[in-house]
N, C-alpha and C positions, 0 to 999 in steps of 0.2 A: 415270217410269212405263214398264214394260216393255208394249209393245203386241203385238198378235197379228197374225201373218200365217197366212193359209190358202193353202197352197202346193196348187193344184188340179193334179194330175199325172197322166200316163198317156200312152200313146202318141198318135200323130197319128190324128185322127178320133174321139177318144174324147168331144171336146166341153169341152175344158179352158178355152178362151176364153169361148165362151158360159156355162158354169156359173160360172166366176170372176167375170166381168162381172156377171152376175144376183146372185151373192151379194154382191158388193161394193155393187150398186144398193141391194138390200134392206136391208143392214145399214148404209148410209151410210159405208162405207170407201172406201179409195182402191183403183182396179184398176191392175193392172200386168200388161202382157203382154210376156213375157220374149223373145218373137221380136224384139222391137224392140233387143234387145242383141246379138243374133248379127252377127258381123263380116261384112263384105261377101264375104270369101273362103268363110266357111262357108255363107252363103246361095247363092253361086255352086256349092259343091260339092252341096248338096242340090238344087238346081235341075238340076244334071247327073246326077241319082240316084247321087251318091257318099255313102255313109253317113259321118256325122261319127266321129272319132275320139275318145278320151279328151281327147288333145292339143288338139283342136278345141273340145271342151265346156268345159274347166277355165277358160279365161279368161272365156267367156260366164258361167259360174256364179259366178264371183268378182264380174263386174258386178252380176250379179241380187243376190247378197249384200250387195253394197254399197248398192244401191237400197234393199233391204229395210231396212238399217240407217239410212239418210237418212230413210226415212220414219219409223222409229221415233224418230228424233232430233226429229222435228217432232210427234210424239205422235199419228200417224196409223196406225190398223189398216189391213192390207191384204188383198186376195185377189189372188194372182197365178196365171197359166196358165203352167206351168212342167213340161215333160216329166219331169224329175228320175227318169230311168230307173232308175239305179243307187243302191245304199245309199251308196256313196261320193260321188255327186253330191249326194245329200241332206244328207250329214256336210258338204259346202262349204256348202251353204244355211244349216244348222243353225249355222254361225258367225256368223251375222247377230245384230245386236243386237236380237232380238224373240223372241217365244215363237212357235215355227213348229208348226203342225199340218197335217199330209198329209192331203188327200182325193184317194184313188186312184181313178181312174174306170176301169171296165173294161167290156168288152162282147165278145161272140163276134167271131172274125175276119170273119164275113160282113158284120156290121153296120157294123164299122170300114171294111172294104174300100168297102163302098157308100156310106159318108159320104165317104170320101176321093176316090172316082170321081165323085161329083156336086159336090165342092167345085171352086170357081173362084178365080182370084186369088191363090193362096197357093203360095209356093215349095216346099213339102213334097209329093213326088209320092207317089202310092199305091204304087209299086215299092217304097218303102223301109219299108213297113209291116213287113214281115218281119224286116228288119234290127233295127228297133225292138224287135219282140216277142222277137227272140233277146237283146238287151240287157237288157230289163226284168227288174228284182228287185222283186218285190212286197214291200210294207212288211212288216218284221218285227216280231215281238211287242213289242220293246222301243221301236219307233218311235210317236211320238204321230201318231196319226191314224185314218182310217178308209177302208174301201174300199166303193165303192157302184158297183152296176150302172147302166149309162146306156142300157139298151134303152128306157126310157120317154122320155116328153116332158121338156123343160129344167125345167119348173115343178115336175114330180113329183119330179125328181132333186135340186133345190134344196131342196124341202120335206123330203126324206129326210136331206140334209145337215144342215140347221138342226135338224131333230129329233135325230139321231144326236150331234150337238156340244152339244145343249142350249141352242141359241140361239133366243130368241123371234122373230127375224125383224125386229126393229127395236132394235138394239143398237150404238149409235155409237161406243162405248168401253168399256173395261173387258176384263176376263178372261172366257174361255169357263168354263162352269159345269162 
């Protein structure tokens, strides 16, 4: 059986972890935080406010792809928080053994900047937001996924995602409608 992986994507401050974790909880799926797959060198670069390059990201994306495939082998549907900023990055993730559906979280600059400014205990500084926005390539029409504005509260965002993807909110296995 091919499982589903919801890749909750977007720039820092969009709420990827919160939304992906809530979706996983609501659906009874496995949650994956792709920040855990970054190398120590990449984390150190981000902490030093140095944007990651494609060369930094490709091994990380390969690890994430492999993790998704491992979950598929266990027949586990997943929801992962992953920036997936560029089409080429999403193409790497799409090599996973699962059906990927992207949930692109968007918000205006002020909201994203404010969220990053109030966040504590995370290695991604607010100063790298501009570089992420410059790298961001929105979903293209041929990519399976939706785009959701995240200016509202998390429960409203999750409800929108579930509605747009035609999930009932209680669907531990199977395919998206």
